[in-house]
Each structure stands twice: as structure tokens, then as C-alpha cells.
VOGU-3710 file (C-alpha; in Angstrom, 3 decimals, decimal comma):
1> xxxxxxxxxx> 55,746/-10,025/-31,034  53,471/-12,318/-32,968  54,580/-15,677/-34,387  56,924/-15,987/-37,386  55,597/-14,192/-40,452  56,587/-13,829/-44,089  57,392/-10,147/-44,576  57,597/-8,671/-48,087  59,783/-5,540/-48,303  59,661/-3,372/-51,423
11> xxxxxxxxxx> 63,077/-1,877/-52,155  66,544/-3,279/-51,553  68,677/-0,196/-50,845  70,893/0,545/-47,852  68,170/2,854/-46,562  65,932/-0,140/-45,795  68,670/-2,478/-44,610  68,265/-1,764/-40,897  64,559/-2,558/-41,145  65,438/-5,891/-42,760
21> xxxxxxxxxx> 67,988/-6,649/-40,025  65,417/-5,819/-37,344  62,795/-8,046/-38,943  65,250/-10,931/-39,159  66,235/-10,399/-35,523  62,626/-11,024/-34,520  62,650/-14,324/-36,374  60,555/-13,438/-39,410  61,142/-14,603/-42,973  62,075/-11,643/-45,163
31> xxxxxxxxxx> 61,466/-11,323/-48,909  62,908/-8,276/-50,723  61,965/-7,077/-54,198  64,044/-4,649/-56,265  64,535/-4,485/-60,026  68,239/-3,768/-59,479  69,964/-7,162/-59,361  72,922/-5,533/-57,614  70,864/-3,693/-54,993  72,464/-3,371/-51,548
41> xxxxxxxxxx> 70,319/-6,175/-50,099  70,452/-8,445/-53,148  73,249/-10,617/-51,739  72,125/-10,617/-48,116  72,367/-14,250/-46,959  69,404/-14,068/-44,594  66,713/-13,005/-47,064  64,936/-14,137/-50,221  65,631/-11,612/-52,986  63,824/-11,319/-56,316
51> xxxxxxxxxx> 64,610/-8,775/-59,081  61,060/-7,456/-59,517  60,209/-3,821/-60,269  58,454/-2,471/-57,154  56,443/-0,007/-59,268  54,741/-2,959/-61,018  51,628/-3,681/-58,947  50,755/-6,837/-60,864  54,253/-8,252/-60,491  54,462/-7,373/-56,784
61> xxxxxxxxxx> 51,007/-8,731/-56,045  51,693/-11,957/-57,959  54,850/-12,492/-55,913  53,035/-11,693/-52,661  50,423/-14,348/-53,427  52,829/-16,973/-54,749  55,146/-16,637/-51,742  52,153/-16,609/-49,357  53,454/-13,502/-47,588  51,669/-12,165/-44,526
71> xxxxxxxxxx> 52,467/-8,457/-44,707  53,887/-6,040/-47,272  55,560/-2,700/-46,655  58,106/-0,250/-47,953  59,539/1,634/-44,989  61,203/4,467/-46,914  60,488/4,382/-50,679  57,676/6,519/-52,078  56,724/4,304/-55,022  57,044/1,199/-52,865
81> xxxxxxxxxx> 54,688/2,732/-50,310  52,051/3,409/-52,960  52,237/-0,115/-54,389  52,285/-1,690/-50,925  49,080/0,164/-50,063  47,392/-1,316/-53,149  48,535/-4,848/-52,318  47,503/-4,410/-48,677  44,084/-3,133/-49,702  43,554/-6,112/-52,005
91> xxxxxxxxxx> 44,407/-8,551/-49,205  42,807/-6,556/-46,344  46,057/-6,095/-44,427  46,894/-3,446/-41,822  48,061/-0,465/-43,895  47,144/3,110/-44,587  44,426/3,480/-47,199  45,366/4,121/-50,805  43,823/7,602/-50,437  45,951/8,373/-47,389
101> xxxxxxxxxx> 49,126/7,132/-49,024  48,454/9,259/-52,109  47,868/12,317/-49,910  51,171/11,672/-48,162  53,263/11,017/-51,255  51,818/13,649/-53,615  52,236/17,225/-52,364  49,430/18,525/-54,589  46,952/15,964/-53,241  48,129/16,728/-49,698
111> xxxxxxxxxx> 47,332/20,425/-50,106  43,927/19,598/-51,592  43,125/17,355/-48,628  44,172/20,084/-46,196  42,166/22,858/-47,880  39,830/24,414/-45,335  41,854/23,177/-42,387  44,092/25,280/-40,149  47,077/24,252/-42,288  47,026/27,439/-44,332
121> xxxxxxxxxx> 50,747/28,110/-44,786  52,568/28,337/-47,062  50,434/29,645/-49,933  50,609/27,070/-52,746  49,753/27,311/-56,440  49,489/24,488/-59,005  50,726/25,461/-62,457  48,381/23,258/-64,536  48,822/24,502/-68,114  49,705/28,024/-67,051
131> xxxxxxxxxx> 53,379/28,961/-66,926  52,664/32,323/-65,324  53,343/33,116/-61,683  50,035/34,246/-60,144  49,976/37,791/-58,719  48,782/36,409/-55,361  52,239/34,886/-54,762  55,280/36,925/-53,825  58,964/36,168/-54,335  60,907/34,314/-53,083
141> xxxxxxxxxx> 59,096/31,138/-54,109  59,891/27,435/-53,966  59,247/25,484/-57,165  59,006/21,723/-56,742  57,538/18,597/-58,348  54,444/17,396/-56,495  55,713/13,795/-56,454  59,385/13,712/-55,550  61,757/13,209/-52,656  65,454/13,743/-51,876
151> xxxxxxxxxx> 65,273/17,407/-53,081  64,785/16,328/-56,696  63,781/19,310/-58,824  63,399/21,715/-55,873  64,604/25,295/-56,487  64,246/28,698/-54,813  63,340/31,400/-57,336  63,419/35,196/-57,130  62,479/36,222/-60,651  60,643/35,202/-63,810
161> xxxxxxxxxx> 63,970/34,222/-65,408  64,843/31,948/-62,473  61,300/30,539/-62,652  61,819/29,377/-66,224  65,192/27,806/-65,388  63,759/26,035/-62,336  60,840/24,751/-64,390  63,235/23,030/-66,785  65,030/21,465/-63,831  61,805/20,108/-62,304
171> xxxxxxxxxx> 60,003/18,823/-65,412  62,120/15,630/-65,755  60,518/14,469/-62,482  56,959/15,148/-63,676  54,527/13,943/-66,293  53,221/17,448/-67,053  52,886/20,964/-65,656  50,025/19,952/-63,353  52,606/18,182/-61,185  54,583/21,385/-60,565
181> xxxxxxxxxx> 53,925/23,379/-57,403  54,844/26,936/-56,483  54,788/27,836/-52,820  55,777/30,895/-50,875  59,046/30,611/-49,012  58,477/30,378/-45,260  61,067/31,732/-42,869  62,117/29,678/-39,845  64,206/26,688/-38,786  63,374/23,498/-40,651
191> xxxxxxxxxx> 62,694/20,334/-38,662  61,455/16,864/-39,439  59,034/15,233/-37,048  59,161/11,460/-36,906  56,037/9,600/-35,778  54,641/6,089/-35,630  50,954/5,124/-35,577  49,223/2,000/-34,320  45,637/1,681/-35,589  45,165/5,452/-35,394
201> xxxxxxxxxx> 47,076/6,034/-32,158  49,960/8,407/-32,852  53,326/8,806/-31,114  56,127/11,310/-31,740  59,484/9,541/-31,528  61,850/12,260/-32,721  62,233/15,916/-33,713  65,216/16,454/-36,001  66,800/19,769/-36,971  67,546/19,746/-40,692
211> xxxxxxxxxx> 70,627/21,678/-41,772  70,320/22,550/-45,450  72,659/23,891/-48,086  71,994/27,432/-49,247  69,738/28,664/-52,023  68,637/27,755/-54,570  68,514/23,970/-53,960  68,377/23,547/-50,160  69,865/20,071/-50,124  69,729/18,300/-46,769
221> xxxxxxxxxx> 73,323/18,196/-45,473  73,079/17,361/-41,772  70,429/16,236/-39,328  70,756/16,943/-35,622  68,882/15,458/-32,678  69,126/17,785/-29,684  67,464/16,014/-26,753  66,808/19,259/-24,831  65,402/21,075/-27,876  63,192/18,067/-28,586
231> xxxxxxxxxx> 61,593/18,352/-25,140  61,182/22,109/-25,575  59,411/21,790/-28,952  56,974/19,057/-27,905  54,467/21,618/-26,569  53,788/23,020/-30,051  54,693/19,987/-32,160  52,515/17,350/-30,499  49,070/18,978/-30,980  50,063/20,024/-34,505
241> xxxxxxxxxx> 51,015/16,474/-35,460  48,003/14,770/-33,876  45,720/17,143/-35,797  47,595/16,612/-39,073  47,757/12,806/-38,840  44,070/12,614/-37,985  42,936/14,915/-40,790  44,928/12,820/-43,300  43,575/9,600/-41,733  46,985/8,095/-41,035
251> xxxxxxxxxx> 46,425/4,788/-39,233  49,584/2,698/-39,448  53,344/2,983/-39,485  55,823/5,829/-39,763  55,410/9,387/-40,959  58,173/11,820/-41,820  56,872/15,396/-41,652  58,864/18,496/-42,554  57,939/21,809/-40,969  59,306/25,303/-40,427
261> xxxxxxxxxx> 59,258/26,606/-36,849  59,726/30,240/-35,828  59,022/31,059/-32,196  55,744/29,351/-31,360  54,580/29,278/-34,991  54,748/26,101/-37,049  54,111/25,721/-40,799  53,773/22,495/-42,754  56,165/21,910/-45,662  55,228/18,311/-46,483
271> xxxxxxxxxx> 54,384/14,931/-44,982  55,267/11,423/-46,130  53,797/8,185/-44,742  57,227/6,574/-44,528  60,316/7,031/-42,412  62,804/9,753/-43,338  66,346/9,395/-44,619  68,110/6,946/-42,224  66,101/8,402/-39,325  65,925/4,840/-37,996
281> xxxxxxxxxx> 69,701/4,808/-37,494  69,862/8,407/-36,279  67,256/7,812/-33,562  69,052/4,658/-32,496  72,341/6,580/-32,136  70,466/9,199/-30,071  69,358/6,410/-27,718  65,810/6,829/-28,907  63,343/4,215/-30,073  64,051/1,228/-32,238
291> xxxxxxxxxx> 62,036/2,831/-35,022  62,050/-0,271/-37,191  60,714/-2,494/-34,436  57,807/-0,078/-33,975  57,182/0,081/-37,735  57,151/-3,712/-37,931  54,763/-4,004/-34,997  52,444/-1,403/-36,526  52,115/-3,254/-39,840  51,671/-6,559/-38,042
301> xxxxxxxxxx> 48,525/-4,972/-36,635  49,677/-4,841/-33,008  47,961/-2,263/-30,815  48,893/-3,301/-27,285  52,379/-1,789/-27,402  54,675/-1,769/-24,379  55,003/1,944/-23,613  58,629/1,406/-22,607  59,317/0,916/-26,334  58,117/4,460/-27,103
311> xxxxxxxxxx> 60,207/7,361/-25,832  62,114/10,417/-27,004  65,901/10,425/-27,586  68,052/10,334/-24,454  71,199/11,944/-25,901  72,334/14,068/-28,856  73,132/12,722/-32,310  74,172/14,067/-35,698  73,960/12,671/-39,211  76,503/13,982/-41,689
321> xxxxxxxxxx> 75,569/13,491/-45,335  78,785/13,259/-47,326  78,825/14,630/-50,859  82,135/16,515/-51,189  85,743/15,458/-50,661  86,074/17,705/-47,595  83,115/15,872/-46,027  85,323/12,797/-45,844  87,758/14,843/-43,749  85,034/15,783/-41,267
331> xxxxxxxxxx> 84,063/12,132/-41,028  87,626/10,995/-40,401  88,259/13,679/-37,754  85,092/12,662/-35,913  86,120/9,032/-36,149  89,590/9,783/-34,773  87,974/11,510/-31,800  85,655/8,613/-31,011  82,300/10,211/-31,859  81,296/8,008/-34,830
341> xxxxxxxxxx> 78,697/5,368/-33,914  77,677/4,226/-37,406  78,733/4,906/-40,982  78,103/3,916/-44,566  80,197/4,718/-47,624  79,051/3,940/-51,145  81,094/3,773/-54,331  80,070/7,108/-55,812  82,545/9,840/-56,656  82,428/13,049/-54,663
351> xxxxxxxxxx> 80,407/15,843/-56,256  81,576/19,303/-57,272  78,061/20,726/-57,016  75,690/18,545/-54,977  72,017/19,458/-55,396  70,102/16,322/-54,318  70,368/13,604/-51,694  71,085/11,127/-54,462  74,478/12,867/-54,719  75,430/11,502/-51,290
361> xxxxxxxxxx> 78,615/9,412/-51,173  77,971/8,203/-47,638  76,704/8,926/-44,142  78,230/9,143/-40,687  76,460/9,231/-37,347  77,859/10,981/-34,271  76,751/10,784/-30,631  77,663/13,122/-27,782  76,209/14,324/-24,481  77,439/17,816/-25,444
371> xxxxxxxxxx> 75,526/19,226/-28,416  78,376/21,684/-29,102  80,737/18,832/-30,013  79,090/18,561/-33,414  80,234/22,063/-34,459  83,691/20,619/-35,212  82,504/17,908/-37,584  80,096/19,638/-39,965  79,971/18,736/-43,616  80,490/21,481/-46,170
381> x> 77,438/23,697/-46,580
//
């Protein structure tokens, strides 16, 4: 890796902590910005922390210049990714273009960019100022904000009455109706595809089965890496992803893409030019890549990457997303049986009706050579 650099990370949550640890391990100086003075990384002894709002481009850019940082990135936060792209553009740093980042953080812009391509499913409609469901769409439908993550404001609807209720749930995450999307519900198993790009060269590093709660909110509850299923799916996933990343002009860093797969058919749900929820830790538990090392190398502008650093998972892993009291029991049983490889518990109270990933009270990561072992340690669905 290149000589010691000053690395500016936007966002100080637990979700970005492994990236920070990786960057420190390679000897770089790490600066972290987050408006929350009590953010997870705020008291980390190895970094320089400043309580600056990462949505404030002027404030972030002023800090970048004053601290003479070399690169800026936000491995997992949407708003941080958008601001980092602006700072990188201003200073001509290796980063995805502002246009690409917008197309991979705003679902409406993504669909506009993909119009005319082979990515035709699902059918999507933008509400604009019209609160009517167009006759071209058929129930069931998914209503979602165009700029959101962690299942915020996402609801399955089966009627006009449910449409109006879902609209009220989504509007707090939007500026106006133009940021609301309706899309036809696609049948199939949901997966996330994790990739990393080096100056336009793309690599798949993981295929993760997403286990969701039931309708209407479909909150992500567990993520499973099945090493054999990963190999099996590569034949349809790889050409799909290369096409998608190229058409969106992704050049650098991670992408977290959600799809539905049924047989040999694959449909795009959404793509984000960031890593997915603790996928870095999940892939590490599955004896896959060090995702954060690859992300760091990508944004440092490295292109001559040792191919031994890029490979698919070698074993099976599961992420349990705790939200309910009984989820703690599953975690403790797995721990007693020696399957837990990593864990994180926050100080939130357990939910009685979890609807979004922000309701999570912690995470636990299991590893086993037998994929069936995980059946005993599921969270509540």
C-alpha cells in the first residue's frame, strides 16, 4: 500500500468502525467527522475526531483543506457519500462522479439513468403531484422514498386505503411527493451483491441472502452467506453486475446492490455506491475478502491489486440483526454453542414492533461449515 496518508472519513458510527480500524492498521492518519459528539468513534484514541455535520459540504471541505487530507470517503453513509463525491471532485481525487453517486443514492435518478437499458423490472412510477395509482401498475406494490436506506418509509400496499397510509409513513423522509416511488412487487429470493471497483475494473466479493420480515415493511432481519450458493449464482450475477456498474459509470469503491432472483431470472431492486450493512464484518467472518482494505486501496487510486486479495467467501456465515427480546436469546444460544465470531450490542431498548434497521439493538455474526447450523439461531421474523 502507498505511503502514509491522511484519510478523512465522514460518519462516526459503529458501521464504519471496522473501516477505521483497517485504515489505522495500514499506518494511515484517520480523521472522522460526525455532528454527534457522542458518536461511536468520537472517543477512539487512534483518530482525530471533529463534531462537524457531514451533510455540510462547506464545513467538510473547509476541514479537508485545513487538515491537508489526502482522500475523503464515507464507506456506508448515503449523505456522507454524496458530500465526499463533491469534495473529491473539487480536489480531483479518485472517487465516483457526482452524477454516479446521485444515481446510486437516489432511486428515482437510478431508474431514469437505466431507462432504455435491459433493466426493465420492476415497473416503477414517480408520484410527482399526483396521488393516484396509475392503471398501468397492479397490486401488490411497494411504496418507498427515493432517497432512503435501512427500510425507512418502505411499505407493501394492496389497496388504495393502504396506499394512503403508506404515503403518510414515507413523507417524513421526503421533501415532496416527487420523491415517492411506486414499484410493482417482484417475486423471488432477495439477495445483496457486494462489489468493489478499481478505476472501472469490477469484482464481486460476496452474494448475501437477505432474510426479511413479512409484509408490509420487509425489514432486513438476517443475512446469510452460503459459499456453495454463491458459486452457483455467479453465472447469472456476474454479467448482470458488470453491465449495471458500467451503465452507471461506477469507477471506484464498493457497491451494495439488492436484487430478486427466481430461477435464472434476476431483477434489480436498487444499488448504492457504498458497502451494505456490516457486510465488511460478515464477509470477514465468512473467510472472504477484507472488504475495507479493498475499499481503502480503491480510493487511494491503486489499480495493480494483488489478485490473492480478491476472492469469494470460503465458509458460511450469518448475521443476526437483533431487535426483539427473543433475539437476545438466539444470540446467547449461539454464543454458548461456540458459533459467534463477532458481536455488537448498543444501548437501545428492544422493540415491540420493529419496522426499520434503525430499530436494531445489536448484531451477532455466526460461522459454520454446515449451513444448516444457522436454522437454530434465527432471530424472530
